N, CA, C and O atoms as CSV, one atom per row, in Angstrom:
chain,resi,resn,atom,element,x,y,z
A,1,UNK,N,N,18.574,-197.106,93.455
A,1,UNK,CA,C,18.846,-196.666,94.811
A,1,UNK,C,C,17.985,-197.507,95.748
A,1,UNK,O,O,16.779,-197.656,95.552
A,2,UNK,N,N,18.625,-198.040,96.750
A,2,UNK,CA,C,17.886,-198.864,97.702
A,2,UNK,C,C,17.181,-197.974,98.709
A,2,UNK,O,O,17.449,-196.776,98.801
A,3,UNK,N,N,16.285,-198.575,99.453
A,3,UNK,CA,C,15.521,-197.839,100.453
A,3,UNK,C,C,16.439,-197.258,101.521
A,3,UNK,O,O,16.220,-196.132,101.969
A,4,UNK,N,N,17.471,-198.006,101.942
A,4,UNK,CA,C,18.379,-197.505,102.976
A,4,UNK,C,C,19.192,-196.320,102.461
A,4,UNK,O,O,19.465,-195.387,103.217
A,5,UNK,N,N,19.591,-196.344,101.164
A,5,UNK,CA,C,20.311,-195.203,100.592
A,5,UNK,C,C,19.421,-193.964,100.561
A,5,UNK,O,O,19.858,-192.862,100.891
A,6,UNK,N,N,18.174,-194.160,100.161
A,6,UNK,CA,C,17.225,-193.049,100.113
A,6,UNK,C,C,17.015,-192.475,101.524
A,6,UNK,O,O,17.008,-191.260,101.720
A,7,UNK,N,N,16.848,-193.364,102.482
A,7,UNK,CA,C,16.618,-192.945,103.866
A,7,UNK,C,C,17.842,-192.195,104.405
A,7,UNK,O,O,17.695,-191.195,105.109
A,8,UNK,N,N,19.033,-192.670,104.081
A,8,UNK,CA,C,20.276,-192.021,104.500
A,8,UNK,C,C,20.401,-190.636,103.852
A,8,UNK,O,O,20.769,-189.672,104.524
A,9,UNK,N,N,20.096,-190.532,102.555
A,9,UNK,CA,C,20.167,-189.251,101.853
A,9,UNK,C,C,19.149,-188.260,102.432
A,9,UNK,O,O,19.439,-187.072,102.574
A,10,UNK,N,N,17.965,-188.760,102.759
A,10,UNK,CA,C,16.940,-187.892,103.351
A,10,UNK,C,C,17.375,-187.394,104.733
A,10,UNK,O,O,17.184,-186.224,105.065
A,11,UNK,N,N,17.940,-188.255,105.504
A,11,UNK,CA,C,18.428,-187.883,106.837
A,11,UNK,C,C,19.565,-186.860,106.741
A,11,UNK,O,O,19.612,-185.905,107.517
A,12,UNK,N,N,20.486,-187.067,105.778
A,12,UNK,CA,C,21.585,-186.141,105.565
A,12,UNK,C,C,21.055,-184.763,105.148
A,12,UNK,O,O,21.547,-183.739,105.621
A,13,UNK,N,N,20.061,-184.741,104.270
A,13,UNK,CA,C,19.450,-183.488,103.847
A,13,UNK,C,C,18.803,-182.790,105.049
A,13,UNK,O,O,18.952,-181.578,105.201
A,14,UNK,N,N,18.099,-183.520,105.895
A,14,UNK,CA,C,17.480,-182.945,107.089
A,14,UNK,C,C,18.532,-182.330,108.017
A,14,UNK,O,O,18.326,-181.246,108.564
A,15,UNK,N,N,19.653,-183.023,108.191
A,15,UNK,CA,C,20.724,-182.507,109.038
A,15,UNK,C,C,21.318,-181.219,108.461
A,15,UNK,O,O,21.595,-180.274,109.200
A,16,UNK,N,N,21.511,-181.184,107.144
A,16,UNK,CA,C,22.047,-179.976,106.507
A,16,UNK,C,C,21.080,-178.804,106.643
A,16,UNK,O,O,21.498,-177.682,106.929
A,17,UNK,N,N,19.811,-179.058,106.441
A,17,UNK,CA,C,18.797,-178.007,106.589
A,17,UNK,C,C,18.787,-177.490,108.021
A,17,UNK,O,O,18.745,-176.281,108.252
A,18,UNK,N,N,18.823,-178.396,108.963
A,18,UNK,CA,C,18.837,-177.999,110.377
A,18,UNK,C,C,20.067,-177.138,110.679
A,18,UNK,O,O,19.967,-176.139,111.392
A,19,UNK,N,N,21.215,-177.522,110.143
A,19,UNK,CA,C,22.444,-176.761,110.372
A,19,UNK,C,C,22.354,-175.376,109.733
A,19,UNK,O,O,22.806,-174.398,110.329
A,20,UNK,N,N,21.782,-175.273,108.534
A,20,UNK,CA,C,21.617,-173.964,107.887
A,20,UNK,C,C,20.674,-173.067,108.693
A,20,UNK,O,O,20.929,-171.871,108.829
A,21,UNK,N,N,19.598,-173.630,109.223
A,21,UNK,CA,C,18.681,-172.853,110.069
A,21,UNK,C,C,19.395,-172.360,111.322
A,21,UNK,O,O,19.212,-171.220,111.751
A,22,UNK,N,N,20.206,-173.234,111.899
A,22,UNK,CA,C,20.942,-172.863,113.101
A,22,UNK,C,C,21.928,-171.728,112.795
A,22,UNK,O,O,22.035,-170.774,113.566
A,23,UNK,N,N,22.639,-171.831,111.685
A,23,UNK,CA,C,23.585,-170.783,111.287
A,23,UNK,C,C,22.865,-169.463,111.001
A,23,UNK,O,O,23.351,-168.396,111.376
A,24,UNK,N,N,21.720,-169.534,110.345
A,24,UNK,CA,C,20.948,-168.320,110.053
A,24,UNK,C,C,20.481,-167.661,111.347
A,24,UNK,O,O,20.525,-166.437,111.471
A,25,UNK,N,N,20.043,-168.452,112.292
A,25,UNK,CA,C,19.603,-167.908,113.587
A,25,UNK,C,C,20.770,-167.264,114.332
A,25,UNK,O,O,20.612,-166.211,114.951
A,26,UNK,N,N,21.928,-167.892,114.272
A,26,UNK,CA,C,23.117,-167.336,114.909
A,26,UNK,C,C,23.497,-165.995,114.276
A,26,UNK,O,O,23.830,-165.049,114.989
A,27,UNK,N,N,23.449,-165.907,112.954
A,27,UNK,CA,C,23.745,-164.639,112.273
A,27,UNK,C,C,22.727,-163.562,112.660
A,27,UNK,O,O,23.098,-162.405,112.857
A,28,UNK,N,N,21.457,-163.929,112.768
A,28,UNK,CA,C,20.423,-162.980,113.156
A,28,UNK,C,C,20.678,-162.433,114.563
A,28,UNK,O,O,20.558,-161.232,114.804
A,29,UNK,N,N,21.028,-163.320,115.475
A,29,UNK,CA,C,21.309,-162.907,116.855
A,29,UNK,C,C,22.531,-161.990,116.898
A,29,UNK,O,O,22.540,-161.004,117.634
A,30,UNK,N,N,23.552,-162.307,116.120
A,30,UNK,CA,C,24.747,-161.465,116.079
A,30,UNK,C,C,24.422,-160.080,115.521
A,30,UNK,O,O,24.918,-159.078,116.035
A,31,UNK,N,N,23.589,-160.010,114.468
A,31,UNK,CA,C,23.177,-158.713,113.915
A,31,UNK,C,C,22.432,-157.888,114.960
A,31,UNK,O,O,22.691,-156.695,115.116
A,32,UNK,N,N,21.512,-158.524,115.669
A,32,UNK,CA,C,20.752,-157.816,116.699
A,32,UNK,C,C,21.667,-157.321,117.811
A,32,UNK,O,O,21.485,-156.216,118.323
A,33,UNK,N,N,22.642,-158.129,118.181
A,33,UNK,CA,C,23.578,-157.719,119.230
A,33,UNK,C,C,24.395,-156.519,118.783
A,33,UNK,O,O,24.637,-155.606,119.573
A,34,UNK,N,N,24.824,-156.508,117.522
A,34,UNK,CA,C,25.570,-155.353,117.008
A,34,UNK,C,C,24.709,-154.103,117.008
A,34,UNK,O,O,25.174,-153.028,117.386
A,35,UNK,N,N,23.447,-154.235,116.585
A,35,UNK,CA,C,22.545,-153.087,116.582
A,35,UNK,C,C,22.330,-152.550,117.983
A,35,UNK,O,O,22.348,-151.339,118.202
A,36,UNK,N,N,22.128,-153.450,118.927
A,36,UNK,CA,C,21.911,-153.018,120.316
A,36,UNK,C,C,23.152,-152.313,120.840
A,36,UNK,O,O,23.048,-151.304,121.538
A,37,UNK,N,N,24.321,-152.837,120.508
A,37,UNK,CA,C,25.580,-152.232,120.958
A,37,UNK,C,C,25.745,-150.853,120.336
A,37,UNK,O,O,26.145,-149.911,121.020
A,38,UNK,N,N,25.441,-150.721,119.042
A,38,UNK,CA,C,25.549,-149.431,118.368
A,38,UNK,C,C,24.568,-148.439,118.961
A,38,UNK,O,O,24.900,-147.266,119.132
A,39,UNK,N,N,23.364,-148.895,119.278
A,39,UNK,CA,C,22.381,-148.012,119.896
A,39,UNK,C,C,22.846,-147.527,121.256
A,39,UNK,O,O,22.649,-146.365,121.613
A,40,UNK,N,N,23.462,-148.418,122.007
A,40,UNK,CA,C,23.975,-148.050,123.321
A,40,UNK,C,C,25.110,-147.041,123.180
A,40,UNK,O,O,25.198,-146.090,123.958
A,41,UNK,N,N,25.985,-147.246,122.181
A,41,UNK,CA,C,27.078,-146.296,121.954
A,41,UNK,C,C,26.539,-144.940,121.534
A,41,UNK,O,O,27.042,-143.905,121.973
A,42,UNK,N,N,25.523,-144.939,120.691
A,42,UNK,CA,C,24.933,-143.668,120.267
A,42,UNK,C,C,24.329,-142.949,121.470
A,42,UNK,O,O,24.471,-141.734,121.603
A,43,UNK,N,N,23.666,-143.685,122.331
A,43,UNK,CA,C,23.075,-143.085,123.534
A,43,UNK,C,C,24.170,-142.530,124.441
A,43,UNK,O,O,24.043,-141.419,124.955
A,44,UNK,N,N,25.237,-143.289,124.640
A,44,UNK,CA,C,26.332,-142.834,125.490
A,44,UNK,C,C,27.010,-141.609,124.889
A,44,UNK,O,O,27.379,-140.689,125.619
A,45,UNK,N,N,27.179,-141.583,123.568
A,45,UNK,CA,C,27.790,-140.431,122.915
A,45,UNK,C,C,26.920,-139.197,123.090
A,45,UNK,O,O,27.425,-138.115,123.391
A,46,UNK,N,N,25.635,-139.352,122.906
A,46,UNK,CA,C,24.709,-138.236,123.062
A,46,UNK,C,C,24.757,-137.713,124.493
A,46,UNK,O,O,24.816,-136.503,124.713
A,47,UNK,N,N,24.734,-138.607,125.449
A,47,UNK,CA,C,24.774,-138.207,126.859
A,47,UNK,C,C,26.078,-137.461,127.150
A,47,UNK,O,O,26.073,-136.433,127.827
A,48,UNK,N,N,27.190,-137.982,126.637
A,48,UNK,CA,C,28.488,-137.339,126.869
A,48,UNK,C,C,28.530,-135.941,126.263
A,48,UNK,O,O,29.031,-135.009,126.891
A,49,UNK,N,N,28.006,-135.788,125.045
A,49,UNK,CA,C,27.992,-134.476,124.410
A,49,UNK,C,C,27.088,-133.503,125.168
A,49,UNK,O,O,27.412,-132.321,125.279
A,50,UNK,N,N,25.975,-133.982,125.681
A,50,UNK,CA,C,25.092,-133.127,126.477
A,50,UNK,C,C,25.798,-132.672,127.752
A,50,UNK,O,O,25.686,-131.513,128.149
A,51,UNK,N,N,26.519,-133.579,128.384
A,51,UNK,CA,C,27.258,-133.220,129.593
A,51,UNK,C,C,28.341,-132.193,129.272
A,51,UNK,O,O,28.541,-131.240,130.025
A,52,UNK,N,N,29.033,-132.390,128.161
A,52,UNK,CA,C,30.067,-131.446,127.742
A,52,UNK,C,C,29.456,-130.075,127.459
A,52,UNK,O,O,30.021,-129.055,127.853
A,53,UNK,N,N,28.319,-130.040,126.785
A,53,UNK,CA,C,27.643,-128.784,126.508
A,53,UNK,C,C,27.251,-128.067,127.788
A,53,UNK,O,O,27.422,-126.853,127.900
A,54,UNK,N,N,26.727,-128.810,128.752
A,54,UNK,CA,C,26.351,-128.210,130.037
A,54,UNK,C,C,27.575,-127.649,130.761
A,54,UNK,O,O,27.508,-126.581,131.369
A,55,UNK,N,N,28.668,-128.359,130.694
A,55,UNK,CA,C,29.903,-127.898,131.327
A,55,UNK,C,C,30.395,-126.606,130.679
A,55,UNK,O,O,30.793,-125.671,131.374
A,56,UNK,N,N,30.366,-126.554,129.353
A,56,UNK,CA,C,30.807,-125.347,128.648
A,56,UNK,C,C,29.930,-124.156,129.015
A,56,UNK,O,O,30.438,-123.059,129.253
A,57,UNK,N,N,28.619,-124.365,129.062
A,57,UNK,CA,C,27.706,-123.271,129.423
A,57,UNK,C,C,27.965,-122.807,130.843
A,57,UNK,O,O,28.013,-121.604,131.102
A,58,UNK,N,N,28.131,-123.738,131.763
A,58,UNK,CA,C,28.357,-123.334,133.152
A,58,UNK,C,C,29.693,-122.601,133.308
A,58,UNK,O,O,29.786,-121.651,134.086
A,59,UNK,N,N,30.728,-123.030,132.577
A,59,UNK,CA,C,32.009,-122.321,132.619
A,59,UNK,C,C,31.871,-120.916,132.041
A,59,UNK,O,O,32.443,-119.969,132.580
A,60,UNK,N,N,31.124,-120.770,130.958
A,60,UNK,CA,C,30.898,-119.463,130.353
A,60,UNK,C,C,30.187,-118.527,131.336
A,60,UNK,O,O,30.550,-117.358,131.464
A,61,UNK,N,N,29.183,-119.048,132.019
A,61,UNK,CA,C,28.454,-118.230,133.000
A,61,UNK,C,C,29.397,-117.797,134.119
A,61,UNK,O,O,29.357,-116.644,134.550
A,62,UNK,N,N,30.232,-118.697,134.586
A,62,UNK,CA,C,31.191,-118.337,135.647
A,62,UNK,C,C,32.166,-117.270,135.180
A,62,UNK,O,O,32.486,-116.349,135.931
A,63,UNK,N,N,32.638,-117.386,133.953
A,63,UNK,CA,C,33.560,-116.385,133.416
A,63,UNK,C,C,32.882,-115.021,133.312
A,63,UNK,O,O,33.496,-113.998,133.617
A,64,UNK,N,N,31.648,-115.002,132.893
A,64,UNK,CA,C,30.930,-113.725,132.780
A,64,UNK,C,C,30.725,-113.115,134.152
A,64,UNK,O,O,30.850,-111.901,134.316
A,65,UNK,N,N,30.413,-113.940,135.139
A,65,UNK,CA,C,30.203,-113.431,136.498
A,65,UNK,C,C,31.521,-113.024,137.149
A,65,UNK,O,O,31.527,-112.258,138.113
A,66,UNK,N,N,32.624,-113.527,136.632
A,66,UNK,CA,C,33.928,-113.173,137.200
A,66,UNK,C,C,34.381,-111.790,136.757
A,66,UNK,O,O,35.429,-111.317,137.194
A,67,UNK,N,N,33.608,-111.133,135.895
A,67,UNK,CA,C,33.936,-109.778,135.497
A,67,UNK,C,C,34.643,-109.656,134.173
A,67,UNK,O,O,35.094,-108.566,133.821
A,68,UNK,N,N,34.756,-110.718,133.437
A,68,UNK,CA,C,35.377,-110.630,132.121
A,68,UNK,C,C,34.433,-109.890,131.185
A,68,UNK,O,O,33.218,-110.066,131.274
A,69,UNK,N,N,34.963,-109.072,130.296
A,69,UNK,CA,C,34.083,-108.323,129.401
A,69,UNK,C,C,33.301,-109.259,128.484
A,69,UNK,O,O,33.786,-110.307,128.057
A,70,UNK,N,N,32.099,-108.845,128.208
A,70,UNK,CA,C,31.237,-109.665,127.360
A,70,UNK,C,C,31.720,-109.552,125.916
A,70,UNK,O,O,32.000,-108.458,125.426
A,71,UNK,N,N,31.813,-110.688,125.249
A,71,UNK,CA,C,32.227,-110.672,123.854
A,71,UNK,C,C,31.066,-110.167,123.017
A,71,UNK,O,O,29.912,-110.512,123.269
A,72,UNK,N,N,31.374,-109.354,122.028
A,72,UNK,CA,C,30.331,-108.807,121.170
A,72,UNK,C,C,30.395,-109.473,119.810
A,72,UNK,O,O,31.461,-109.856,119.327
A,73,UNK,N,N,29.236,-109.598,119.216
A,73,UNK,CA,C,29.201,-110.180,117.879
A,73,UNK,C,C,29.672,-109.137,116.875
A,73,UNK,O,O,29.759,-107.955,117.207
A,74,UNK,N,N,29.974,-109.558,115.661
A,74,UNK,CA,C,30.442,-108.648,114.616
A,74,UNK,C,C,29.396,-107.590,114.304
A,74,UNK,O,O,29.750,-106.447,114.014
A,75,UNK,N,N,28.111,-107.945,114.356
A,75,UNK,CA,C,27.034,-107.008,114.104
A,75,UNK,C,C,26.993,-105.908,115.139
A,75,UNK,O,O,26.803,-104.743,114.790
A,76,UNK,N,N,27.165,-106.244,116.398
A,76,UNK,CA,C,27.171,-105.233,117.464
A,76,UNK,C,C,28.376,-104.317,117.317
A,76,UNK,O,O,28.275,-103.117,117.574
A,77,UNK,N,N,29.507,-104.861,116.910
A,77,UNK,CA,C,30.725,-104.057,116.720
A,77,UNK,C,C,30.488,-102.988,115.658
A,77,UNK,O,O,30.894,-101.837,115.818
A,78,UNK,N,N,29.823,-103.387,114.568
A,78,UNK,CA,C,29.569,-102.451,113.471
A,78,UNK,C,C,28.620,-101.344,113.903
A,78,UNK,O,O,28.795,-100.195,113.497
A,79,UNK,N,N,27.613,-101.664,114.723
A,79,UNK,CA,C,26.666,-100.654,115.178
A,79,UNK,C,C,27.326,-99.628,116.080
A,79,UNK,O,O,26.945,-98.458,116.077
A,80,UNK,N,N,28.311,-100.057,116.851
A,80,UNK,CA,C,28.972,-99.161,117.783
A,80,UNK,C,C,29.961,-98.230,117.093
A,80,UNK,O,O,30.289,-97.178,117.641
A,81,UNK,N,N,30.436,-98.583,115.923
A,81,UNK,CA,C,31.457,-97.772,115.233
A,81,UNK,C,C,30.897,-96.601,114.523
A,81,UNK,O,O,31.641,-95.839,113.905
C-alpha cells in the first residue's frame, strides 16, 4: 500500500466516523424532542382533566342549589329502611 492509498483510507475513515457522530447526534436530538413533546402532551392532558373535574363539580353544586334532591349512598339508604 502506498502512502497516498493509506492517507486516502485514513481520510475516508475519518469522514465515516464524522458522519456516524453526526447521525448519532441527530438521533439524540430527535429523542429529546419526542420526550419534550410527550411531556407537553401529558401536561396538557392533566390540565384538561383538571378543568373537566372543576366543571363537573361546579355543575353538581349548581344542581344541588337548584333544589334537586340529594342523592344518597347505598349505606345511607340501608340505615333509613
